[in-house]
N, C-alpha and C positions, 0 to 999 in steps of 0.2 A: 844635261842628258834629258832627252824627251821620253815621255811615257808612251810605250807602244800599245799597251792594253791595260785596262783596269777592270777588276772584278768587284762587283758590288753585290751584296745579298748576304744571306745567312747560311751557315753550314748545316742547318737543320734539314734543308731540302736535299742536300747530298746524303746526309745520314739516313733520311727516310728512303731515298732511292736505293741505297745499299741494303737497308733492312728489309726491303720488299723483295729482294732476290730470293732469299731463303724460303719464305712462305710460297712464293710463286713456283719454285721447284717442288716444294712439298705438296702443293695442290695437284701439280701434274703427276707426281708419283702416286698419289692417292687415287686419282681417276684412272690412271693406267692400270693399277692393281685391280680396281673394280671391274674394268672392262675385261681384263685377262681372266679374272675369276668367273665372271659371267659367261665368257666364251667357253671356258673349260667345263663348267657345270651350270647350265642355265637354270636348273630347278632351285639353286641356292641364291638366286638373284635377290629375293626378298630379305634374306638374312644378311647378305653382304651389303645391301643398300643402307642398312642401319649403320654399319661401320664406315661406309662412304661418307654419310652426312656427319658422323662424329669426327672423322679425320679431317674433313673439309673445314668444319667449324673450329677445330683446334688450330689448324694451320692459319686460317684467316684471323684468329685471335692474336697470333704473333704479329701479323701485319698491322693490326689495329693498335697493338701495344707500341710497336715501333713508330707509328704515326703520332701517338698521343704523348709519349714520354718526352720528346724535345720541347713540346709546348709546356709541359709541367716543369721541366728543369729550367726553362727560360724565365 
């Protein structure tokens, strides 16, 4: 029997790709909420910008953790 296809590589790349989906959606939701809040009440843009950066940083921290953990466990 002949081999039709062979897959080489590590599963970490697939794991990181799957772990990046959640933070990507989270960042989109954070920015959408900021834009909506600013459109509804423009004078509160300064206050909600702080929450924008906080939410963005926490969401991106999940992506970085998902990137680093396979290297640590390997």
